[in-house]
N, C-alpha and C positions, 0 to 999 in steps of 0.2 A: 806899622802894625805887624806883629809877629805871629805867624801861624805855626803852632807847634804840636807835638803829641798831645793827646787829649787827657786832661786831668780834672777830676772833680775835687772840690775842696770841702764838700759835705758828703758824708757817707750815704750811699744809696740805701742801705738797710735802715738807717735812722731816718732818712727822708720819708720812707714808706710808713714810718710809724704814725705820721699825721700829727705829731706834736712839735711845737716850736723848739723846745729844748733839744729834742732829737734832731730836728731839722738843722739846728745850728751846732750840733756836736762837732768839735773841730776835726778836720780831716788831716791835719798836720800833727803827728805825734812827736816828731823829733826832727831836728835839722843838724847836719854836721858838715864841716868843710874838710877838705883833704889836708889843709895846713893852716894853722892860725898864727904862724910866725910872721915877722915883718916881711913884706913883699919886696921883690927886687924891682929895679927900674925896667921899664919896657924897652924894647929894641928901638934904636934911633930911627929905624926905617918906618916906624909908625907915624901917622899924621900928628903934627904937633898938638892938635886939639885933643888928642887922646893921651897926652903925656900925663904921668902920674901925679896926683895931688894927695898929700897925706891927709886923708879925710878924718882919720882918728884924731890928729892934733887939732884940726879945725873944729871938730865937734866939741872939744873941751871948752871952746868959747861960744859954741852955737847951740841954741835950743831948737827943737823941732816940734811942729804942731800940724795936725791934719784933721780934716773932716772926712768921716768914713760913712759910706752908704752900702748896705748889703741887701741884695735882692735874691730870693729863691722862689721859683715857681715849679710846681709839679702838676701835670695834667694827664688824666687817663683817657682811654678811648671814648668815654662818655662825656668828655669835656668837663668833668668835675675837677675843680682847681683848688690846690692848696698853696697859698701864697704867703710869704713872710717878708717883711722889710724891717731892718734894724739900722738905726743911725746913731752915731755918737761922735764926739770930738776926742781926739787922742793927742796927748802932749808928752814930750820926752825931754827930760832934763839930765845933762851929764853930771856924773859925780867926779870930783877932781881926781885925776889920775895922771901921774907923771911918768908912768912906765910905758913900755911898748906893747903892753898887753891890750886886749880888746877893751874898749871903753864901757864902763858900767853906766846904764841909764836908769833913772827912776821914771816910771811911766804912770800915767793917769788917764782914765777915760771918764767923761762926764757928758752932760746934756744927752742922756740916753733915751731914745724913744723907740718903740716897736709896736707893730700892729698885732692885734689879737692875743697879746701876751697875757691879758687878764684871765683868759680861759685856761691857761696852762701853768702859770707861774705866780709866785707871790710877787709883791711889789719889787720892781727892779731897784737896785741901789742907785743913789744919786751919783755916786762915783765909784770907781774901782781902781785900786793901785796894783802895780806889778813892777818887776825889774827885768832888764834884758841887757845882754851884751851886744856890742856893735863894733864891727870892724870892716872897713873897706866896703861899705854898702850893705853888709849882711847883718841882719838881726838874728841872734841865736841865743840859746840857753834862756828861753823865755820862762820866767817863774811867775805864775799867777797866785802865789802865796796861798796854796791849798784851797783855791776856789773849787768847789765840787765839780767833778769832771763832766757831769751831765748838765751843767748850768749853761744857758745860751751865750753868756759872755765869754766862754772859753773860745769863741770865735776870734778873740783878740790874737790868739796864736796864729791862726790862719792869715789874718790881716797882715801881721808883721812879716810872716814868712813870704807871702806873695809880694810884699813891698820890697823884698830883699833882692840884691844882685851881687855879683863879684866878678869883675872883668878879668881877674888874674887867675882864679881857681874855679874849678867846677864845684857846684853845690849838690849835695845828695839830700833829698827831701823825702820823708815818709808821708805820703799822701793817702787819701782815703782808700784807693784801690791798689796801692803798691808803692815801691821805692823808686823814685825818679832821680836821675842825675841830669842836671841842667848845665849847659855851657852858655855863658853870657858874653855878648859882644856890644861894646859901646861905640856909637857914632855921634860925636859931639855930645849933646845932652839927651840923647835918646838911647835906650837899651833894648836889645832884642835877645831872646833866648831860644835855644833849641835843645831838644832832649837827646842825650847821647846814650842813655841806657835806662831800661825799665825792667823791674822785677815785680810782676803782678802778684797780688795777694791771691793765691790759688783758691783758698776757701771762699773768699767773697766773690771771686770771678765765677765760681760755679753756681752762685745764687741767681745771677741774671745774665742775659746775653745782650751785648751792645749791638744795636741795629745801625745807628749812625751817630756821628759825633763831630764836634768842632770846638775850637779853642782859640781865643785871641788874648794876647798879653802885651800891653803897651806901657812901658815905664819911661817917665821923663825925670830929669835930674835938675837940681839947682846948680848954680855956677860952682859951688863947693863940691859938687858931685854927690851930695846927699840926695836920697829919693825925694822927688817933689810931687809927682802925681802918677797915679796908676789907674788904668782902665783894664779890668780883667773880666772876660766873659767866657763861659763854658756852657755847652749844650750836649745833652745826650738823649737819644731815644733808645729805650731798653725794652727787652722782653722779660718781664718779671712774672713768673708763674703763668705764662701764656697770656699776659696782658701787656699791651703796648703802652708805655708811660714815657712822657716827655719831661725832661728836667732841664730848666734854664736857671743858671746861677750867675751872679756878677758881683764884683767888688769895685766900687769907685772911690778913689782917694784923692783929695785935693789939699794943697798946703793952705794953712790959715795962719793968722797972727797968734803968736804964743800968748797964753792967757796972762793977764796982769797978776793974778794970784795963783801960786802953785805951792800947796802945802806939802813940804818934804819932811814933815815930822817923823822921826824914827819909828814911832808907834804905828804909823800907817804902812810901814814896810817890813814889819816883822814876818817871820817865816810862815805864820798861819793867819795873817791879817784878814784873809777873805774866807776863812773856814766857816764863818757864821752865815754866809750868803746861801742859805738852803734853797732848794728847788721844790716846788709843789707841782707835780706833773699831772697831766690829765689821766694818767694810768690809775690814779687813786679814785677817779670817778668812773672808770671803765672796768670794774670787776664783773665781767660778764658771767652770768649764772645760766647754766644749761642744765635742764632737769630731765630731758628725754631726747630721743633720736629725732623727733620732729623739730625741736628747737635747735638741735645740732645742725640739721640741714639748712634751717633758716639762717643760722649764724654763718655757715659756710658760704651761702649765697650772698649774704651781706658783705662778707670779706672779699669775695671776688669782684664785687662792684666798687668797694672802697677799701683797699688794703689798709690794715691797721695792726701793727705788731702787738699791741696790748691785748687785742681780743684773740689773736691767733693762738697764743699759748693756752688760753682757756679752752678753745676748741679742741686743740690737740690733747689736752688732759682728759677731757670728757671722752673723746674718741678712743683713747688708749685704755682708760680705766673703767669705762662704763659701756660704751657701745661695743667695743671689742673687735677681735679679728674678723668674726663672721660678717659684721656690718661693713667693715672696711673692704673686705674682699668682694662682697656683693656689689658695693658701689663701684669699685674699680673694674669689675667684670661686666657691668651693665653698659652695653654698647650705646644705649640711648642717653646715657648720662653725659652731661657737659664735661669736656676734657679739662676745662679751667677749674671746675669743681674738684676733679680728681687730683690735679696738681696742688690745689690749696689744701686738700686733706693730708697729702703726704708732707707738705711743708708744715702743717699744723703739728703733725707727729714729731717732726724734727724740733720744733720750738717748744714742745710740751714740757721738757725737763723731767719726765717721769720714766722709770725703768721699763714699764709696760710697753712703751713705744719701741724700745729696742727689740722686743719679741715680735711685734707686729711688722715692723720694717723688715726684719729678717725673713719672716714668712712671705712677705710680698716679693722680696728678691728671689726666693727659692721657687715661687709658684710660676711654672712655665705657662700656665693658662693666662696669666696677666700679660698685657702687651709690653713690648720692649721699652717703650718710652717711660712707662711708670715704674718698671723695674730699675731703670737707670736713675730715675728720680729718687727712688728708695735707697739706692746705693750711695748717692751723694749725701742724702739726709742722715743715714745711719752713721756715717763717718764723722758727723758734726754734733752728735748728741752730747758729747762731753763726759762728765763724771758719771752719768747714769748708764753709760755704755758698759756692756759686759763682754766676756770672752766670746759670747755668741756672735757678736758683730764681726770680730776678727775671723772667727771660723767660717762665717758665711761668706765674707769677702774672699778669703783664701779658696774656698770651694768654687766660687765664681771665676777665679783666675784660671781654672783648669777646664772650663767648658769650651765647646766648639764655637759658640757665638763670640767672635773676636771683639765686637764693640763692647759687649758686657764684660768680657774678660779684661780688656784694657782699662775700662772705667773702674772696675773693681780694684785692679792693681794700683792705679793712681790714687784711689781713695784709701787704700791701706796706709799710705804715708800720711794723709790728712787725719785719719783715725788716730794714728800714733801721736800726732801733734796735739790733737784736741783732747784725747783721753790719756793723760800722763801715766795712769796705772797700767796701760797697755803698751807703753813705749818700748820696753825691753823685748816683749814678745814680737812686736812689729819689726824691731831691729833685727832680731834673729831670723825672721821670715825673709826679709829683704836681703839679708846676708846670703841666705840659701839661694835666692833667685840670682844674685850676682855671680855666684860660684858655678852656676850651670853653664857648661861649655856649649851645650846644644840649644841654649836659649836664644831664639832669634828676635827676642823682644827686649833686649837690654835697655833700649832707649826709654821705654815706659817704666822699667824698673828704676832707672836713674832719675826720672821725673818723680817717682814715688819717694825715693830717698831725699830728693830736694824738698818735697812737701813735708817730710818728716822733720827736717831742720835739725839734724844731729851730726856730730863730728865722729861718732863711734864707727862709722863705716868708711872713713876717709882713706884708709890704707887699701880698702877694696875698690874704692873709686879711682885711685891714682892710675892704674893701668889703662883706664878708658881714655885718658888724656892723649893716648897714642892710637886710639881706635881708627879704623879705616873709614868710619862713618862720622862726618863732621858734626851731626846732631848729637851724637854721644860725646864727642870731645867738648862740645859747647856746654852741655849740662854738667859734665864732669868738672870743667873749669869753673862754672858757676858755684858748684858745691865747695870746691877746694879753696876758692878765694876767701871763704869765711874763716879759714884756718891759717894763721900767720906763718906757721912752720912750713907751709907749702909755697911760700912766695918765691923763693929762689928757683924751685923746680918749675913753677909756672912761667917765670921770666925766661928761663932757659928754653922752655918750649916755644916761647914767642919767636925765637930766632929761626925756627923751622916750620912754624905753622903757616899754611897757605890759604886759610879761610878767614876772611875779614870778620865774620860773625864770632868765631872762636877767639880771635885776637882781641876783638872788642870786649868780650866778656871779661877778659883778664885786665886789659888796660883801663877800661872805664871804671871798674870796681876799685882798683888801687888808686886811681887818680881822685876818687871821691872820698877817700879815707883821710882821717885827721893827720896821721903820722907821715913824715916825709919818706919818700922812697929812696933807699940808699943802694945805688948800683955802681960798681967799680968802673974805672976808666977803660979797662979791658972790655967790659961788657958794653959800654957805650960805643966803643969802636966797632964792635961786632954789630951793634944795632944800626950804626951809620952804614956799614957795609950792606946789611940786609935791606935797609931802607933804599939804598941807591941801586940795588940789583934786582929787586922784585919788579915784575911787570904788571902786578895786580894793583891798580890805582887805589881802590878803597883800603887795601892792606897797607900800602905806603903811607896813606894819610893817617891811619891809626898809629903807625910808628912815629910819624912826624909829631903828632900830639904828645906822645910819651917823651920823645927826645927834647922837645921844646920845654916841657914841664920840668924835666930833670935839670935843664940849664937855667931855669928861673928860680930854683930852690936856693 
């Protein structure tokens, strides 16, 4: 059993919606491998049981079938439980392919059962088709043929991604809370994985705080080295709007006999074959109507007891457009009022989707009479309002970066980057502001500015970021490397920097990202000689191990 970094395969935000479709909205958006070309033979020093088998060729004659069970439980402090179980059979049939390219599989799931789905969806289909590429144990390029993205059966993507492995190359997976890079190790017919790099989703991470977590991933293989069985369990205890919520999720997969009948008619695998599988969500039955402030308080109280994304937007709309700033400020300034209620009100404004919320959140941030905790909440919320955000949001955050309260100032600067990413009409202005911050020679807080640039996710400032790769502060070098690895033109500069870098975390930022990309890394023999010298002379063991991973990968290409 492998204990690894903790990953959720269902989004926390959608878990909290209380609907099955949201509960099962896939946490894996995309999967990529660093290299999809044919793999080299393993070193002869490896155990013979781990010698390579061309699983792609074998798959051309082999069909795969699995029984899948998915559990998800969410429990709050009041022991109110939201539980979902989905089961189905999954079959995969290879399409004839004589090339060395990944094998194309036709997929089908059927015998679909689920608890409580009658409340939230129309009748589930009797079967669902899809296509997927397969190479050396890795299922990727999963095409659900235009199945609506909020349909519960999009969980198929998560199932196949968690069932994947690749003992020769790292896999980079976009999961619900960030991008994870996994390194897989096979021992006979069992596979373990460890996380070598994580880039968390800053916007989602600011929504909740993880109190405790655990994760177990155990994959078994057939003699042919195709996946045979998986047991994956993940747990998180989170603080969401000052509520403690426990989330247990699991995927159990077992091999079964391939079905006698498998309809591979072309009509079932057209590009939009699943477009008609529409979803009827409980949101259509939850159009909350609030007509006065008393009903608003009642709705807020209900939300704090049972979080529901579909009602919180209506609460926010009424608070912003009808109750107004006076009501909001009075509630936040009321020392006898429950703090959970205050947190829910600010979150409701964030989820409202109306421009009036922008003005109220700005006023909360500027009001020094309101406690620091709620001003910080308002800062993170105003940054995520999206298209309804105005210049007022940016002006407010800029003003806060200049105040003496360092916690508020740093939080405001971090969220300037998130604001520019969420509100595209403000991206240029945010970029200009962060450029000014980077240019300040007397700025003792360049690290926070670099994090803000990372949150902005732009390449426009890369030339300004480059000097920080030589900063005396390793934290600044690490974030600078993280930003620059997104831009291919900086690859040679970053690899040159590796030869002088003394911090394993900074080196890891560069090496792990490049190893997880699709394209091969091309480094000269001269560079490889320098890398060997550096590897043999450094006294820092974690750093030497990073260099060894890079060097071994170069020799496997």
